[in-house]
N, C-alpha and C positions, 0 to 999 in steps of 0.2 A: 229704399227710401223709407224713412220712419214716419208713418202716418200720424204717430202720436205727438210729434213735435208741434209746438204752438207756432202758427204762422200769423204774424201781426200785419201782414200786407192787406190792403183794401181788397175786398172780394173781386172787384173788376180787374185788378192787377193780377190776381191769381189765375183768372180765366183767360187773360190776354194771350199767353202762348198757344193754348189749344184753339182759341178763336182764330188766331192768325193762321194756324195750320189749316183749319177748315176753310177759311176764306181763300187762301192760296190754292187749296185743292180744287175748290169749285171753279175758280178762274182758270186754273191750269187745264181742267178737263175740257174747257171750251176753246182754249187758245193754243195749246201745245200739242194736241193729239196728232196734228199733221206733221209736226216737226220731229217729235221723238218717235220715229218710225224706222222700219227696215229700209224703206225707200231712201230716207236721208242717209242712213249708214251706207247703202250701196253707192249713192252718188258721191260720197266723200271717202270711200274706202282707200283709194290710193294716197290721198292726202294724209289720212290717219296713219297708214302703215309707214309712210315716209317720215312722219313726225315721230312715230314710235322708234324707228331705227336711229334717228338723230338725237332724240331727247326722251329716252325711255323713262327715267325717273320722273320727269315733269309730266309725261302723259299718265303715269300711274297716279300721281297726285290729282291731276285734273279729272281723270276717270272716277276715282273714289269720291271726289268732292261732288261731281255731278250726280253720281248714283246715290250718294247720301241725301242730296237735296230732293231727288225724285222720291225716295222712300219717306224721308222726314215730312214732306209736304203732300204725300200721297198723290203725286202727279202721274199722269199716264206715261208708260214707257219703261216700267220696271223690267218687263220681260225682254224688251229690246236691249236694255242696259246689261242684263245678265248674259244674253247671247253675245253682245259686243265684247264682254270680258273674255269669253272664249276665243272670239275672232282675233282679238288684239294680243292676248297674252298666253294662249294655250290652255290646256286643261288644268294643270297644276296651279300655276300662278293666277290664272283667270278665276278659278274657284275660290282661291284664297282672297283675292281682291273683291270678288262678288260678296262673299260672306262678310268680310270686314265692313264694306260700305253699307250693305243691307242691315247688318246688326247695329251699326252706329245710328242709322236712320230710325230703326225700331226703338232704340234707346231714347232718341229725341222725342218721339211721339209719347212714349211711356212717361217720361219726365214732365212733359207739357200737360198731359192728362192728370198726372198725380198732383201737380201743383194747384190745380183748381177743382174741376168737377170730380176727379177721382177721390180727393180728400173728403169732399162732402158726402159722396155716395158710400165710401168705405165706412165713414163714421155712422151713417144711418144703418148700414147693414150690420155693423157690430152691435148696435143698440136694438136691433129688430128682435121679434119674437115669432114663435110658431114656425110655419113652413119655411119662411125666408131665413130664419135663424138656422134651421137644419141645413138648408142649401149652403148658406155661408160657412157653416162649420165643416160640412163635407168638402167644400171647395178648398178650404185652407188645409184640411187634413191630407188632401191629395193634390196639392199645388203642382208638384213636378209632373205628375202623370197628366193632369188636365192641360198644363201648358204645352207639354209635348204633343198632345192630341191636337191642340189648336194649330201647331206648326206642321204636323204631318198629314192631317186630313186635307186632301186637295181642294175640297169644296169650301173651306174656310178662307175668305179673302185675307190677304196679308195685312191690310189695314185693320181689320177686325181683330186679328190675332195680336196686333200691337196695342190697340186701344182698350179692348175689353179687360185684360188683366189689370191695367192701371185703374179702371173704374171700380173694380171689386177689391182693390187693396192688396194685391199679392206682393210678396217681397221682391225687390229689384234683383237681388242675387239670384233667386230662382228664375226670374224672368230672363235675366242675361244668359244664364247657363243654357236654358232650354231654347232660347232664341238662336244662339251661336250653333249649338249642336243640331237643333231641329231643322234649320234651313239648309244644312249641308247636303242632304240627299237631293232636294230640289235644285240647289245650286249646281250640283254635279251634272244633272240632266241638261239644264239650260246652257251651261258652259260647254258641254259636250256638243250640243247642237251648233254652238258658235264656232267650234274648232273646224267644222266642215263648211262654214258659211261661204268661204271664198269659192268653192266649187259650185255651190248653189247659185251664187250670183253670176258665175261664168255661164251657167246654163240659162240665165235669164229668169230664174225662179225666185220665189220668196221662201224663207224658212217655214217648214211645216211643223207648227207647234202642236198639231193634233196627235203627234206620236207620244205626247205626255200621257195620253189615255190608252196607249197600247198596253196589252196585258203584261209584257215584260218590264214595263216601266211602272204602271200603276199598281201591279201586284206587290212588289217589294215595299212600296210606300204604304199600301194598306196593311201589309204584314207588320211594318213598324208601328202603325197606328194601333193594331191589336195588342202588340207588346206594351205600348204605352198605357192602354186601357186595362191591361191585366191586373195591375195592383189594385185598381179601383174595384174591379169585379171581385177579387179575392177578399178585400176588406168588407164588401157588401155581404158576401156569402158568410163570412165568419161572424159578422154582426147579427145576421138572421139566426145563425145557429146558437149564438149566445143569448138570444131573447128567451 
């Protein structure tokens, strides 16, 4: 999205999309947490599987739409949705549908933020001086690496990784590429958990998402994070040598 284009809309109209997202996110956090849960999935598993077998394409559309809304409005239940993708569609298709829905939801937040607050903040950062100017310059020189880091570091909330880039004026193309590619590793893990969800429910248990922090899972993710940060480190070292 070109931040330089003149927007003649009233400031309140520009901020409406992001304000709506934040309002729905707050309301959803208090009203939907008990519904978008593994318990709800367990109680409706047979109905969902029967509907999938009878109306596969329709269920794909419904699933992607619901997951999109969850991400776009930062509602609780994104992890449940990802696991559900594996439970309903298997590892391959489940991962693909999870990445598609999550990416589209992330794009919606990015566009909403760019339309209002992001445009204002990006303009101020471009006109800044001193330390803030250096930070802004460094960010834009390393956009791809920074965006990949936001996606790959597990400690960064998904909502933050969607919103922050829009507020500092990164290019949508870079945001889109790093979003789609950057969420694939995590999507694979969540979808894989969902593939075995039927057996977990049969035992009367709930999915154990703590395995995300097991060394065999967190290790590769941290390794990818280091690779994403490497270009930044190399540029910084070369810059110091050139001083």
